[in-house]
C-alpha positions as CSV (number, residue, x, y, z in Angstrom):
1,X,1.1,14.9,-2.5
2,X,1.7,18.3,-1.2
3,X,4.2,18.7,1.6
4,X,6.0,15.4,2.2
5,X,6.7,16.2,5.8
6,X,3.1,17.0,6.5
7,X,2.0,13.8,4.6
8,X,4.4,11.6,6.6
9,X,3.7,13.1,10.1
10,X,-0.1,13.4,9.5
11,X,-0.7,9.9,8.1
12,X,2.0,8.2,10.2
13,X,1.1,9.8,13.5
14,X,-2.6,8.9,13.5
15,X,-1.8,5.4,12.3
16,X,0.8,4.9,15.1
17,X,-1.6,6.2,17.7
18,X,-4.3,3.8,16.5
19,X,-1.9,0.9,16.5
20,X,-0.7,1.7,20.0
21,X,-4.2,2.0,21.4
22,X,-5.0,-1.3,19.8
23,X,-2.0,-3.1,21.3
24,X,-2.7,-1.8,24.8
25,X,-6.5,-2.5,24.5
26,X,-5.9,-6.1,23.3
27,X,-3.5,-6.9,26.1
28,X,-5.7,-5.4,28.8
29,X,-9.1,-6.7,27.7
30,X,-8.9,-8.8,24.5
31,X,-12.6,-9.7,24.6
32,X,-13.9,-6.1,24.5
33,X,-11.3,-5.3,21.8
34,X,-12.6,-8.1,19.5
35,X,-16.1,-7.1,20.3
36,X,-15.3,-3.7,19.0
37,X,-13.5,-5.0,15.9
38,X,-16.4,-7.4,15.0
39,X,-19.2,-5.0,15.9
40,X,-22.1,-5.6,13.5
41,X,-23.3,-2.4,11.8
42,X,-25.9,-4.0,9.6
43,X,-26.7,-7.7,9.3
44,X,-28.0,-9.3,6.1
45,X,-26.8,-6.3,4.0
46,X,-25.8,-5.9,0.3
47,X,-22.1,-5.4,1.3
48,X,-20.0,-7.0,4.0
49,X,-18.4,-10.3,4.9
50,X,-20.0,-13.1,2.9
51,X,-21.4,-16.2,4.7
52,X,-23.5,-19.1,3.4
53,X,-26.7,-19.6,5.3
54,X,-28.5,-23.0,5.6
55,X,-30.3,-22.5,2.3
56,X,-27.1,-21.8,0.4
57,X,-27.8,-18.1,0.1
58,X,-24.9,-15.7,0.5
59,X,-25.5,-13.6,3.6
60,X,-23.4,-10.5,4.1
61,X,-22.6,-8.8,7.4
62,X,-21.3,-5.3,7.5
63,X,-18.9,-5.1,10.5
64,X,-16.8,-2.2,11.7
65,X,-13.7,-4.1,10.5
66,X,-15.1,-4.6,7.0
67,X,-16.2,-1.0,6.8
68,X,-12.6,0.3,7.3
69,X,-10.5,-2.6,5.9
70,X,-12.5,-3.4,2.8
71,X,-14.4,-0.2,2.0
72,X,-12.7,2.9,3.3
73,X,-9.1,1.7,2.8
74,X,-10.0,1.8,-0.9
75,X,-9.3,5.6,-0.7
76,X,-5.8,5.0,0.8
77,X,-5.0,2.6,-2.0
78,X,-6.4,5.0,-4.6
79,X,-4.0,7.7,-3.4
80,X,-1.1,5.2,-3.7
81,X,-2.4,4.3,-7.2
82,X,-2.5,8.0,-8.1
83,X,1.2,8.4,-7.4
84,X,2.0,5.3,-9.4
85,X,-0.1,6.4,-12.3
86,X,1.5,9.9,-12.5
87,X,5.0,8.4,-12.1
88,X,4.5,6.0,-15.0
89,X,2.3,8.0,-17.4
90,X,3.1,11.7,-17.2
91,X,5.9,13.6,-18.7
92,X,8.9,13.6,-16.4
93,X,7.3,10.8,-14.4
94,X,9.7,9.3,-11.9
95,X,9.1,5.7,-13.1
96,X,9.7,6.5,-16.8
97,X,12.7,5.8,-18.8
98,X,16.2,4.7,-17.9
99,X,16.4,6.7,-14.7
100,X,13.9,4.3,-13.1
101,X,15.6,1.1,-14.3
102,X,18.0,0.5,-11.4
103,X,15.4,1.2,-8.7
104,X,12.9,-1.1,-10.5
105,X,15.4,-3.9,-10.7
106,X,16.3,-3.3,-7.0
107,X,12.6,-3.4,-6.2
108,X,12.4,-6.9,-7.8
109,X,15.3,-8.0,-5.5
110,X,13.5,-6.4,-2.5
111,X,10.5,-8.6,-3.2
112,X,12.1,-11.9,-4.1
113,X,14.6,-11.7,-1.2
114,X,12.0,-11.6,1.5
115,X,9.9,-14.3,-0.1
116,X,12.9,-16.7,-0.4
117,X,14.0,-16.0,3.2
118,X,10.4,-16.3,4.6
119,X,9.6,-19.6,2.8
120,X,13.1,-21.0,3.1
121,X,13.2,-20.6,6.9
122,X,9.6,-21.9,7.1
123,X,10.7,-25.1,5.3
124,X,13.6,-25.5,7.6
125,X,11.3,-25.3,10.6
126,X,9.3,-28.3,9.3
127,X,6.3,-29.1,7.3
128,X,3.7,-28.2,10.0
129,X,5.1,-24.6,10.2
130,X,5.5,-24.4,6.4
131,X,1.9,-25.5,5.7
132,X,0.6,-23.1,8.3
133,X,2.5,-20.0,7.1
134,X,3.0,-20.5,3.4
135,X,0.1,-18.4,2.3
136,X,1.6,-15.4,4.0
137,X,4.6,-15.2,1.7
138,X,3.6,-11.7,0.6
139,X,3.5,-10.2,4.1
140,X,7.3,-9.3,4.2
141,X,7.2,-8.0,0.6
142,X,5.7,-4.6,1.3
143,X,7.5,-1.3,2.1
144,X,5.7,1.4,4.1
145,X,6.3,4.5,1.9
146,X,5.6,7.1,4.6
147,X,7.7,5.5,7.4
148,X,10.5,4.6,4.9
149,X,10.7,8.2,3.8
150,X,10.7,9.5,7.4
151,X,13.6,7.1,8.4
152,X,15.4,7.7,5.1
153,X,15.5,11.5,5.8
154,X,17.0,10.7,9.2
155,X,19.7,8.4,7.8
156,X,20.6,10.2,4.5
157,X,19.4,13.7,4.9
158,X,16.7,15.4,2.8
159,X,19.0,16.2,-0.1
160,X,20.7,12.8,-0.6
161,X,20.1,11.1,-4.0
162,X,19.3,7.9,-2.1
163,X,16.0,9.5,-0.9
164,X,14.7,9.7,-4.4
165,X,15.9,6.2,-5.1
166,X,14.1,5.0,-2.0
167,X,10.9,6.7,-2.9
168,X,11.0,5.2,-6.4
169,X,11.6,1.8,-4.9
170,X,8.9,2.1,-2.3
171,X,6.2,3.3,-4.8
172,X,7.1,0.5,-7.2
173,X,7.0,-2.0,-4.3
174,X,3.5,-0.9,-3.3
175,X,2.4,-1.0,-7.0
176,X,3.5,-4.6,-7.1
177,X,1.8,-5.2,-3.7
178,X,-1.5,-4.1,-5.2
179,X,-1.1,-6.6,-8.1
180,X,-0.2,-9.4,-5.6
181,X,-3.3,-8.5,-3.5
182,X,-5.6,-8.7,-6.6
183,X,-4.2,-11.9,-8.0
184,X,-3.2,-14.0,-5.0
185,X,-5.5,-12.9,-2.2
186,X,-9.1,-13.0,-3.5
187,X,-11.7,-12.1,-0.8
188,X,-14.0,-14.9,-1.9
189,X,-14.7,-17.3,-4.7
190,X,-13.8,-15.6,-8.0
191,X,-16.6,-14.4,-10.3
192,X,-14.6,-12.4,-12.8
193,X,-17.6,-11.5,-14.9
194,X,-18.4,-8.8,-12.2
195,X,-15.2,-7.0,-13.3
196,X,-17.2,-6.0,-16.4
197,X,-19.1,-3.6,-14.1
198,X,-15.8,-2.0,-13.0
199,X,-14.7,-1.7,-16.6
200,X,-18.0,-0.3,-17.7
201,X,-18.0,2.3,-14.8
202,X,-14.4,3.4,-15.7
203,X,-15.0,3.6,-19.5
204,X,-18.3,5.4,-19.1
205,X,-17.1,8.1,-16.7
206,X,-14.0,8.6,-18.8
207,X,-16.0,9.1,-22.0
208,X,-18.8,11.2,-20.6
209,X,-17.0,13.4,-18.0
210,X,-13.5,13.6,-19.5
211,X,-13.0,12.7,-23.2
212,X,-16.3,14.0,-24.6
213,X,-16.2,17.5,-23.0
214,X,-12.6,17.9,-24.2
215,X,-13.6,16.7,-27.7
216,X,-16.4,19.2,-27.9
217,X,-14.1,22.0,-26.7
218,X,-11.5,21.5,-29.5
219,X,-10.8,24.9,-31.1
220,X,-12.6,26.7,-28.3
221,X,-10.2,28.6,-26.0
222,X,-13.0,29.1,-23.5
223,X,-13.5,25.4,-23.0
224,X,-17.1,25.9,-22.0
225,X,-18.0,22.2,-21.8
226,X,-15.0,21.1,-19.8
227,X,-15.5,24.1,-17.5
228,X,-19.2,23.3,-17.0
229,X,-18.4,19.6,-16.1
230,X,-15.7,20.7,-13.8
231,X,-17.7,23.4,-12.0
232,X,-21.1,21.8,-11.9
233,X,-20.4,18.1,-11.6
234,X,-16.9,18.2,-10.1
235,X,-16.0,14.8,-8.6
236,X,-19.5,13.4,-8.4
237,X,-19.5,11.4,-11.7
238,X,-16.2,9.8,-10.5
239,X,-17.6,9.0,-7.1
240,X,-20.6,7.2,-8.6
241,X,-18.2,5.3,-10.9
242,X,-16.0,4.5,-7.9
243,X,-19.0,3.0,-6.0
244,X,-19.9,0.8,-9.0
245,X,-16.3,-0.3,-9.5
246,X,-15.9,-1.1,-5.8
247,X,-19.0,-3.2,-5.9
248,X,-17.8,-5.0,-9.0
249,X,-14.6,-5.9,-7.2
250,X,-16.4,-7.1,-4.2
251,X,-18.8,-9.3,-6.2
252,X,-15.9,-10.5,-8.3
253,X,-14.1,-11.9,-5.2
254,X,-11.1,-9.5,-5.6
255,X,-10.3,-7.6,-2.5
256,X,-12.6,-4.6,-2.7
257,X,-10.0,-2.2,-1.1
258,X,-8.5,-2.2,-4.6
259,X,-11.9,-1.3,-6.2
260,X,-11.1,2.3,-7.0
261,X,-7.9,1.6,-9.0
262,X,-9.7,1.4,-12.4
263,X,-11.2,4.9,-11.8
264,X,-8.0,6.8,-11.0
265,X,-6.7,6.9,-14.6
266,X,-10.0,8.2,-15.8
267,X,-9.9,11.5,-13.7
268,X,-8.5,14.6,-15.5
269,X,-4.9,15.0,-14.4
270,X,-1.9,17.3,-14.8
271,X,0.1,17.2,-18.0
272,X,3.4,16.5,-16.3
273,X,4.6,14.9,-13.0
274,X,6.5,16.9,-10.5
275,X,7.8,13.8,-8.7
276,X,6.5,11.5,-6.0
277,X,5.1,13.6,-3.1
278,X,6.2,16.8,-4.8
279,X,5.3,20.0,-2.9
280,X,4.6,21.7,-6.3
281,X,1.4,19.7,-6.7
282,X,-0.2,22.0,-4.1
283,X,-0.5,24.6,-6.9
284,X,-2.0,22.3,-9.5
285,X,-5.7,22.8,-10.3
286,X,-6.4,19.5,-12.1
287,X,-9.3,17.4,-10.7
288,X,-7.1,14.4,-9.7
289,X,-4.8,16.5,-7.5
290,X,-7.8,18.4,-6.1
291,X,-9.5,15.2,-5.1
292,X,-6.3,13.9,-3.5
293,X,-6.1,17.1,-1.5
294,X,-9.7,16.8,-0.3
295,X,-9.0,13.1,0.7
296,X,-6.1,13.9,2.9
297,X,-7.9,14.5,6.2
298,X,-10.4,11.7,5.7
299,X,-7.6,9.2,4.8
300,X,-5.7,10.2,8.0
301,X,-8.8,9.3,10.0
302,X,-9.3,6.1,8.1
303,X,-5.6,5.1,8.8
304,X,-6.2,5.8,12.5
305,X,-9.1,3.3,12.6
306,X,-7.1,0.9,10.3
307,X,-4.4,0.8,13.0
308,X,-7.0,0.5,15.8
309,X,-8.8,-2.4,14.1
310,X,-5.8,-4.4,12.9
311,X,-2.9,-4.0,15.3
312,X,-4.7,-5.3,18.4
313,X,-2.5,-8.4,19.0
314,X,-1.8,-10.1,22.3
315,X,1.9,-10.3,23.1
316,X,1.6,-14.0,23.8
317,X,0.7,-14.4,20.1
318,X,4.4,-13.9,19.2
319,X,5.6,-17.1,17.5
320,X,7.3,-18.6,14.5
321,X,5.3,-16.5,12.0
322,X,6.5,-13.3,13.8
323,X,10.1,-14.2,13.3
324,X,9.6,-15.4,9.7
325,X,8.0,-12.1,8.7
326,X,10.8,-10.2,10.5
327,X,13.5,-12.3,8.9
328,X,12.0,-11.7,5.5
329,X,12.0,-8.0,6.0
330,X,15.2,-7.5,7.9
331,X,17.3,-10.0,6.0
332,X,15.6,-10.6,2.7
333,X,15.0,-6.9,1.9
334,X,18.5,-5.5,2.4
335,X,20.2,-8.4,0.7
336,X,17.8,-8.5,-2.2
337,X,18.0,-4.8,-2.9
338,X,21.8,-4.8,-2.6
339,X,22.3,-7.8,-4.8
340,X,19.8,-6.8,-7.6
341,X,20.6,-3.1,-7.4
342,X,24.4,-3.8,-7.7
343,X,23.6,-6.2,-10.6
344,X,21.6,-3.6,-12.4
345,X,24.1,-0.8,-11.8
346,X,27.4,-2.6,-12.6
347,X,26.6,-5.7,-14.6
348,X,23.7,-4.3,-16.7
349,X,25.5,-1.0,-16.8
350,X,22.4,0.9,-15.8
351,X,24.3,3.0,-13.2
352,X,23.4,4.7,-9.9
353,X,22.3,8.3,-9.3
354,X,25.2,10.7,-9.1
355,X,26.4,10.8,-5.5
356,X,25.2,7.3,-4.6
357,X,27.5,4.5,-3.7
358,X,26.8,0.8,-4.0
359,X,26.9,0.3,-0.3
360,X,24.1,2.8,0.0
361,X,21.8,0.2,-1.6
362,X,22.2,-1.9,1.5
363,X,21.2,1.0,3.8
364,X,18.2,1.7,1.5
365,X,17.3,-2.0,1.9
366,X,17.4,-1.6,5.7
367,X,15.1,1.4,5.5
368,X,12.7,-0.4,3.0
369,X,12.4,-3.2,5.6
370,X,9.7,-1.2,7.4
371,X,6.6,-3.0,6.3
372,X,4.0,-1.9,8.8
373,X,0.9,-0.6,6.9
374,X,0.7,-2.7,3.8
375,X,2.3,-5.7,5.6
376,X,-0.3,-5.5,8.3
377,X,-3.0,-5.3,5.6
378,X,-1.7,-8.3,3.7
379,X,-1.4,-10.3,7.0
380,X,-5.1,-9.6,7.7
381,X,-6.1,-11.1,4.3
382,X,-3.5,-13.8,3.9
383,X,-4.5,-15.8,7.0
384,X,-7.9,-16.9,8.2
385,X,-8.3,-15.9,11.9
386,X,-8.9,-19.6,12.6
387,X,-5.5,-20.8,11.2
388,X,-3.4,-22.0,14.2
389,X,0.2,-23.0,14.7
390,X,1.2,-24.6,18.0
391,X,-2.1,-23.4,19.5
392,X,-1.6,-19.8,18.6
393,X,-3.3,-17.8,15.7
394,X,-1.0,-17.4,12.8
395,X,-2.6,-14.2,11.7
396,X,-1.9,-12.5,15.0
397,X,1.7,-13.7,15.0
398,X,2.3,-12.4,11.5
399,X,0.7,-9.1,12.4
400,X,3.2,-8.8,15.3
401,X,6.0,-9.3,12.8
402,X,4.7,-6.4,10.7
403,X,4.5,-4.3,13.8
404,X,8.0,-5.3,14.9
405,X,9.4,-4.2,11.5
406,X,9.8,-0.8,13.1
407,X,13.0,-2.3,14.4
408,X,14.3,-1.6,10.9
409,X,14.4,2.1,11.8
410,X,17.1,1.6,14.4
411,X,18.9,-0.9,12.2
412,X,18.9,1.6,9.4
413,X,20.5,4.3,11.5
414,X,23.2,1.9,12.7
415,X,23.8,0.7,9.2
416,X,24.1,4.3,8.0
417,X,26.8,5.0,10.6
418,X,28.7,1.8,9.8
419,X,28.5,2.4,6.1
420,X,29.7,6.0,6.6
421,X,26.7,7.6,4.9
422,X,27.3,11.3,4.5
423,X,24.0,13.1,5.2
424,X,23.1,15.8,2.7
425,X,20.6,18.6,3.1
426,X,18.9,20.5,0.3
C-alpha cells in the first residue's frame, strides 16, 4: 500500500461509519434494515444467491447483500492477496526466509488458540450449544490488519520492532483465513470442475498479456511489445480474466469473494518488495501497484457498504455465541501467540527481532484479537440465518462477538502499560 496511516484511517473510518449506522438502524427499525439488506436488484439472474425452484432448476437472485459480500468484496480480498503474494515471492519479501519464521509459528498459535477456546467452551456449555455453534470455529481466528496496525501504533509506537512482527502475523493470519474460507465454507454444493475456468483465465491472461510480450522483447531495450500492452490494454485483460475467474468460483461453490485470487499473481509486479504497506510503493510504476492504487477509493466505499450490510444486529441477539467468539479472540489469541511465539523463539532457537521481549508477544496477541472485518465476514458465511440457539439467531450473536472484539483495543493499551512496553518512534 502507499501511506499506512492513510490506508488505516481511510478504510477503517468508512467501515466503522457503516457498521455504526447498521447497528443504530437495526435497533431502531429492524424490518426496514433487513428490507434494505435483502433488496432484490435482479431476480432470476445469472449470478446471485442460488435457490432451487419447483422444477429443480437453480434460480439465482442478485440482492444488495450478495452484490457487496460476494462480488465487490472480491476486490478487498484481492488487495490482501496482493500483499501476501509480494511478501512471499518477491526479493526482500517480509514472509521470506528465517526472519518470518517466528511470526509464522506465532500465527499458528494465534489460530489454534482461539479455535480450542471457542470449541472447548462450547462443549462445556452443552451439546445443544456445541451443535449450534460448531461451524463457526473460524470466526475468532481472523485478525483485522488495519485496526490491529492502528492499535499497535498506539501501544508500541511507530518505530517498535513489534509493529513489523504484528503486521507479518496479521497478513499471514489473513492468508490462512482465505484458505479456510475456500476449503471449509463453500457457498453451495461443490462443482470443482468449474475451477478449470478460473485456471484457464489465469493462465491465458498471464501468457498473452504478461509472458509473451516480455518474451518477444528479449534483447530489445525499447520493450515495444510490453509497452504497447501496458499503454493500450492496461488492466482490461486482467479485468476480463478476473470476471471469468470469479464466475468459475461461484459456479464451483467456493465463496466467490475469493474469485480474484488466481489472477493476482498473473499481473506484472515489482521486482522486489518494500514491506507490507510500504510507503515506497507509491513510486512504483508496475501494473499491480497501479491497479491497487486505483482500487483504493472504490474499496473504501465497498467496505462502508460491507459494514452497513453486515453489522446490523439487534442488541437482544447477544448470547452464548457472542461470548464464545469473544473468548476465542480475547483469551485464545494472546495465549496462543505467546506460547507458540516463545516456543519458536527460545526452544526452536529462531529468536525474536532485536528490541523485542518475550512478554511483547502477549501484548501483540491482545492487539491481534481485534477480529472485526474478516471475523464479521466469516460469521456471515459460517452460519445460516435460520440457525437458532435458545430462540435467537446464532449468526447475529456471532457477529456481535466480532463487533465487540474492539474491546481488545482497550485491553491492549492496559496490557502494554502492565507489561512496561517502551513506545518507540521512528
